[in-house]
FIKOLZA-1660 file (N, C-alpha, C; in steps of 0.1 Angstrom, whole numbers, plus 5000, padded with zeros to 4 digits):
% residues 127
   i   px   py   pz ch aa at
   1 5008 4988 5000  A  M  N
   1 5000 5000 5000  A  M CA
   1 5009 5012 5000  A  M  C
   2 5006 5022 4991  A  D  N
   2 5015 5034 4991  A  D CA
   2 5010 5044 5001  A  D  C
   3 5017 5054 5002  A  T  N
   3 5014 5065 5013  A  T CA
   3 5001 5071 5010  A  T  C
   4 4997 5074 4998  A  R  N
   4 4984 5080 4995  A  R CA
   4 4973 5071 4999  A  R  C
   5 4974 5058 4997  A  D  N
   5 4964 5049 5001  A  D CA
   5 4963 5048 5016  A  D  C
   6 4974 5048 5023  A  L  N
   6 4974 5048 5038  A  L CA
   6 4968 5061 5043  A  L  C
   7 4971 5073 5036  A  H  N
   7 4965 5085 5040  A  H CA
   7 4950 5085 5039  A  H  C
   8 4945 5080 5028  A  D  N
   8 4931 5080 5026  A  D CA
   8 4924 5070 5036  A  D  C
   9 4930 5059 5038  A  K  N
   9 4925 5049 5047  A  K CA
   9 4924 5055 5061  A  K  C
  10 4935 5062 5065  A  G  N
  10 4936 5068 5078  A  G CA
  10 4926 5079 5080  A  G  C
  11 4925 5087 5070  A  L  N
  11 4915 5099 5071  A  L CA
  11 4901 5093 5073  A  L  C
  12 4898 5083 5065  A  K  N
  12 4884 5076 5066  A  K CA
  12 4882 5071 5081  A  K  C
  13 4892 5064 5086  A  L  N
  13 4890 5059 5100  A  L CA
  13 4889 5070 5110  A  L  C
  14 4897 5081 5109  A  R  N
  14 4896 5092 5118  A  R CA
  14 4882 5098 5117  A  R  C
  15 4877 5100 5106  A  R  N
  15 4864 5106 5105  A  R CA
  15 4853 5097 5111  A  R  C
  16 4855 5084 5109  A  E  N
  16 4845 5074 5116  A  E CA
  16 4846 5075 5131  A  E  C
  17 4858 5076 5136  A  M  N
  17 4860 5076 5151  A  M CA
  17 4857 5089 5157  A  M  C
  18 4860 5100 5151  A  F  N
  18 4859 5113 5158  A  F CA
  18 4849 5123 5151  A  F  C
  19 4844 5119 5140  A  G  N
  19 4834 5128 5133  A  G CA
  19 4841 5137 5123  A  G  C
  20 4835 5139 5112  A  R  N
  20 4840 5147 5101  A  R CA
  20 4844 5161 5105  A  R  C
  21 4835 5167 5113  A  E  N
  21 4838 5181 5117  A  E CA
  21 4850 5182 5126  A  E  C
  22 4851 5173 5136  A  A  N
  22 4863 5174 5145  A  A CA
  22 4876 5171 5137  A  A  C
  23 4875 5162 5128  A  V  N
  23 4888 5159 5120  A  V CA
  23 4891 5171 5112  A  V  C
  24 4881 5177 5105  A  E  N
  24 4884 5188 5096  A  E CA
  24 4890 5200 5105  A  E  C
  25 4884 5202 5117  A  Q  N
  25 4889 5213 5125  A  Q CA
  25 4904 5210 5129  A  Q  C
  26 4907 5198 5133  A  R  N
  26 4921 5195 5136  A  R CA
  26 4930 5195 5124  A  R  C
  27 4925 5191 5113  A  T  N
  27 4933 5190 5101  A  T CA
  27 4937 5205 5096  A  T  C
  28 4927 5214 5098  A  N  N
  28 4929 5227 5092  A  N CA
  28 4934 5237 5103  A  N  C
  29 4936 5233 5115  A  A  N
  29 4940 5242 5126  A  A CA
  29 4953 5250 5123  A  A  C
  30 4962 5244 5116  A  F  N
  30 4975 5251 5114  A  F CA
  30 4977 5254 5099  A  F  C
  31 4967 5253 5091  A  G  N
  31 4968 5256 5077  A  G CA
  31 4978 5248 5070  A  G  C
  32 4984 5254 5060  A  A  N
  32 4995 5247 5052  A  A CA
  32 5007 5244 5060  A  A  C
  33 5009 5251 5071  A  F  N
  33 5021 5248 5080  A  F CA
  33 5019 5234 5086  A  F  C
  34 5007 5231 5090  A  G  N
  34 5004 5218 5097  A  G CA
  34 5001 5207 5087  A  G  C
  35 5000 5209 5074  A  E  N
  35 4996 5199 5065  A  E CA
  35 5006 5187 5065  A  E  C
  36 5019 5188 5065  A  P  N
  36 5027 5176 5066  A  P CA
  36 5025 5168 5078  A  P  C
  37 5023 5174 5090  A  L  N
  37 5020 5166 5102  A  L CA
  37 5007 5159 5100  A  L  C
  38 4997 5165 5095  A  Q  N
  38 4984 5158 5093  A  Q CA
  38 4985 5146 5083  A  Q  C
  39 4994 5148 5073  A  T  N
  39 4996 5137 5064  A  T CA
  39 5002 5125 5072  A  T  C
  40 5012 5128 5080  A  V  N
  40 5018 5117 5088  A  V CA
  40 5008 5111 5098  A  V  C
  41 5000 5119 5104  A  I  N
  41 4989 5113 5113  A  I CA
  41 4980 5104 5106  A  I  C
  42 4975 5109 5094  A  N  N
  42 4965 5101 5086  A  N CA
  42 4971 5088 5081  A  N  C
  43 4983 5090 5075  A  A  N
  43 4989 5078 5069  A  A CA
  43 4994 5068 5079  A  A  C
  44 5002 5072 5088  A  Y  N
  44 5009 5063 5097  A  Y CA
  44 5002 5060 5110  A  Y  C
  45 4996 5070 5116  A  A  N
  45 4989 5067 5129  A  A CA
  45 4976 5060 5126  A  A  C
  46 4968 5065 5117  A  Y  N
  46 4955 5059 5115  A  Y CA
  46 4954 5049 5103  A  Y  C
  47 4961 5052 5092  A  G  N
  47 4961 5044 5081  A  G CA
  47 4969 5031 5083  A  G  C
  48 4979 5031 5092  A  D  N
  48 4988 5020 5095  A  D CA
  48 4985 5014 5109  A  D  C
  49 4989 5021 5119  A  I  N
  49 4989 5015 5133  A  I CA
  49 4975 5013 5138  A  I  C
  50 4966 5023 5137  A  W  N
  50 4952 5021 5142  A  W CA
  50 4945 5011 5133  A  W  C
  51 4949 5009 5120  A  S  N
  51 4942 5000 5111  A  S CA
  51 4947 4986 5112  A  S  C
  52 4957 4983 5120  A  R  N
  52 4962 4970 5121  A  R CA
  52 4952 4961 5128  A  R  C
  53 4951 4948 5124  A  P  N
  53 4941 4939 5129  A  P CA
  53 4944 4933 5143  A  P  C
  54 4956 4935 5148  A  G  N
  54 4960 4927 5160  A  G CA
  54 4952 4930 5173  A  G  C
  55 4947 4942 5174  A  L  N
  55 4939 4946 5185  A  L CA
  55 4926 4953 5180  A  L  C
  56 4915 4951 5187  A  P  N
  56 4903 4958 5183  A  P CA
  56 4904 4973 5186  A  P  C
  57 4896 4981 5178  A  L  N
  57 4897 4995 5180  A  L CA
  57 4893 4999 5195  A  L  C
  58 4884 4992 5201  A  K  N
  58 4880 4994 5214  A  K CA
  58 4892 4994 5224  A  K  C
  59 4900 4983 5222  A  T  N
  59 4912 4982 5231  A  T CA
  59 4922 4993 5228  A  T  C
  60 4924 4996 5215  A  K  N
  60 4934 5007 5212  A  K CA
  60 4929 5020 5218  A  K  C
  61 4916 5022 5218  A  S  N
  61 4911 5034 5224  A  S CA
  61 4913 5035 5239  A  S  C
  62 4911 5024 5246  A  L  N
  62 4914 5024 5260  A  L CA
  62 4928 5027 5263  A  L  C
  63 4937 5021 5255  A  A  N
  63 4951 5023 5256  A  A CA
  63 4955 5038 5254  A  A  C
  64 4949 5044 5243  A  A  N
  64 4951 5058 5240  A  A CA
  64 4946 5067 5251  A  A  C
  65 4935 5064 5257  A  V  N
  65 4929 5071 5269  A  V CA
  65 4939 5071 5280  A  V  C
  66 4944 5059 5283  A  A  N
  66 4954 5057 5294  A  A CA
  66 4967 5065 5292  A  A  C
  67 4972 5064 5280  A  M  N
  67 4985 5070 5277  A  M CA
  67 4984 5085 5276  A  M  C
  68 4973 5091 5270  A  T  N
  68 4972 5105 5270  A  T CA
  68 4969 5111 5283  A  T  C
  69 4962 5104 5292  A  A  N
  69 4960 5108 5306  A  A CA
  69 4973 5108 5313  A  A  C
  70 4980 5097 5311  A  A  N
  70 4993 5095 5319  A  A CA
  70 5003 5106 5316  A  A  C
  71 5003 5111 5303  A  I  N
  71 5013 5121 5300  A  I CA
  71 5007 5135 5300  A  I  C
  72 4995 5136 5305  A  G  N
  72 4989 5149 5307  A  G CA
  72 4986 5157 5295  A  G  C
  73 4981 5150 5284  A  R  N
  73 4978 5157 5272  A  R CA
  73 4963 5159 5271  A  R  C
  74 4958 5169 5278  A  A  N
  74 4943 5172 5279  A  A CA
  74 4936 5172 5266  A  A  C
  75 4941 5179 5256  A  S  N
  75 4934 5180 5243  A  S CA
  75 4933 5167 5236  A  S  C
  76 4944 5160 5236  A  E  N
  76 4944 5146 5230  A  E CA
  76 4935 5136 5238  A  E  C
  77 4935 5138 5251  A  L  N
  77 4926 5129 5259  A  L CA
  77 4912 5131 5256  A  L  C
  78 4908 5144 5255  A  R  N
  78 4894 5147 5251  A  R CA
  78 4890 5140 5238  A  R  C
  79 4899 5141 5228  A  V  N
  79 4897 5135 5215  A  V CA
  79 4896 5120 5216  A  V  C
  80 4904 5114 5224  A  H  N
  80 4904 5099 5225  A  H CA
  80 4893 5094 5234  A  H  C
  81 4888 5101 5244  A  V  N
  81 4876 5097 5251  A  V CA
  81 4864 5097 5241  A  V  C
  82 4863 5107 5233  A  N  N
  82 4853 5107 5223  A  N CA
  82 4854 5095 5213  A  N  C
  83 4866 5092 5209  A  G  N
  83 4869 5081 5200  A  G CA
  83 4866 5068 5207  A  G  C
  84 4869 5067 5220  A  A  N
  84 4866 5054 5228  A  A CA
  84 4851 5052 5228  A  A  C
  85 4843 5062 5230  A  L  N
  85 4829 5060 5230  A  L CA
  85 4824 5055 5217  A  L  C
  86 4829 5062 5206  A  T  N
  86 4825 5058 5193  A  T CA
  86 4829 5043 5190  A  T  C
  87 4841 5039 5196  A  N  N
  87 4846 5025 5193  A  N CA
  87 4839 5015 5203  A  N  C
  88 4829 5019 5210  A  G  N
  88 4822 5009 5218  A  G CA
  88 4826 5009 5233  A  G  C
  89 4835 5017 5238  A  C  N
  89 4838 5017 5252  A  C CA
  89 4827 5023 5260  A  C  C
  90 4826 5018 5272  A  T  N
  90 4815 5023 5281  A  T CA
  90 4822 5033 5291  A  T  C
  91 4814 5041 5298  A  A  N
  91 4819 5050 5308  A  A CA
  91 4826 5042 5319  A  A  C
  92 4821 5030 5322  A  E  N
  92 4827 5022 5332  A  E CA
  92 4841 5017 5328  A  E  C
  93 4843 5013 5316  A  E  N
  93 4856 5009 5311  A  E CA
  93 4866 5021 5311  A  E  C
  94 4861 5032 5307  A  I  N
  94 4869 5044 5307  A  I CA
  94 4874 5048 5321  A  I  C
  95 4864 5047 5331  A  R  N
  95 4867 5049 5345  A  R CA
  95 4878 5039 5350  A  R  C
  96 4876 5027 5346  A  E  N
  96 4885 5016 5351  A  E CA
  96 4899 5018 5345  A  E  C
  97 4900 5022 5333  A  I  N
  97 4914 5025 5327  A  I CA
  97 4920 5037 5334  A  I  C
  98 4912 5047 5338  A  L  N
  98 4918 5058 5345  A  L CA
  98 4921 5055 5359  A  L  C
  99 4915 5045 5365  A  L  N
  99 4919 5040 5378  A  L CA
  99 4933 5034 5377  A  L  C
 100 4936 5027 5366  A  L  N
 100 4949 5021 5364  A  L CA
 100 4959 5032 5362  A  L  C
 101 4955 5043 5356  A  V  N
 101 4964 5054 5355  A  V CA
 101 4968 5060 5368  A  V  C
 102 4958 5060 5377  A  A  N
 102 4961 5065 5391  A  A CA
 102 4971 5056 5398  A  A  C
 103 4970 5043 5396  A  L  N
 103 4978 5033 5403  A  L CA
 103 4993 5034 5397  A  L  C
 104 4994 5035 5384  A  Y  N
 104 5007 5034 5378  A  Y CA
 104 5014 5047 5374  A  Y  C
 105 5006 5058 5373  A  C  N
 105 5011 5071 5369  A  C CA
 105 5009 5082 5378  A  C  C
 106 5000 5080 5388  A  G  N
 106 4998 5090 5399  A  G CA
 106 4984 5096 5399  A  G  C
 107 4981 5100 5411  A  I  N
 107 4967 5106 5413  A  I CA
 107 4965 5119 5405  A  I  C
 108 4975 5128 5404  A  P  N
 108 4972 5140 5396  A  P CA
 108 4969 5137 5382  A  P  C
 109 4976 5128 5376  A  A  N
 109 4972 5125 5362  A  A CA
 109 4958 5119 5361  A  A  C
 110 4955 5110 5370  A  A  N
 110 4942 5104 5370  A  A CA
 110 4931 5114 5373  A  A  C
 111 4933 5123 5383  A  N  N
 111 4923 5134 5386  A  N CA
 111 4920 5142 5373  A  N  C
 112 4930 5146 5366  A  E  N
 112 4928 5154 5354  A  E CA
 112 4921 5146 5344  A  E  C
 113 4925 5133 5342  A  G  N
 113 4919 5124 5333  A  G CA
 113 4904 5122 5336  A  G  C
 114 4901 5120 5349  A  H  N
 114 4887 5119 5353  A  H CA
 114 4879 5131 5349  A  H  C
 115 4885 5143 5352  A  R  N
 115 4878 5155 5349  A  R CA
 115 4874 5157 5334  A  R  C
 116 4884 5154 5326  A  I  N
 116 4882 5155 5312  A  I CA
 116 4873 5144 5307  A  I  C
 117 4875 5132 5311  A  A  N
 117 4866 5121 5307  A  A CA
 117 4851 5124 5311  A  A  C
 118 4850 5129 5324  A  F  N
 118 4836 5131 5328  A  F CA
 118 4829 5142 5320  A  F  C
 119 4837 5153 5316  A  D  N
 119 4831 5163 5308  A  D CA
 119 4827 5157 5294  A  D  C
 120 4835 5149 5288  A  V  N
 120 4831 5143 5275  A  V CA
 120 4820 5134 5277  A  V  C
 121 4820 5125 5287  A  L  N
 121 4809 5116 5290  A  L CA
 121 4796 5123 5292  A  L  C
 122 4796 5134 5299  A  R  N
 122 4784 5142 5302  A  R CA
 122 4779 5148 5288  A  R  C
 123 4789 5154 5281  A  E  N
 123 4785 5160 5268  A  E CA
 123 4778 5150 5258  A  E  C
 124 4783 5138 5259  A  R  N
 124 4778 5127 5250  A  R CA
 124 4766 5120 5256  A  R  C
 125 4762 5123 5268  A  G  N
 125 4751 5117 5275  A  G CA
 125 4754 5103 5280  A  G  C
 126 4766 5100 5283  A  A  N
 126 4770 5087 5287  A  A CA
 126 4771 5085 5302  A  A  C
 127 4769 5096 5309  A  V  N
 127 4768 5096 5324  A  V CA
 127 4756 5104 5329  A  V  C
% end
């Protein structure tokens, strides 16, 4: 598969997971300056890694929630909580993964993660 095919495949998956509007907003946020980064994200992150069959999207989403909470990336965590819900994760599963973040990465990371997840869950009517 060439890079263009990976890009298109990744863009399609991103739109399915996060919604067309959210993806377009992120894609266009930095205009032409950010275009090369968006190409990498579409082709390699979503066209390749997220599209691999070894783990279900639901599992990948829970891992992304845990990792983005652990490293304190609030904007990315919000995106991935939305994606986790789209990929079939429940509020309980998201809470449980954030409890693991508390255990292995610390209470401050988990507190912030819970706050962001709760906001998204409330916005989506999941709590």
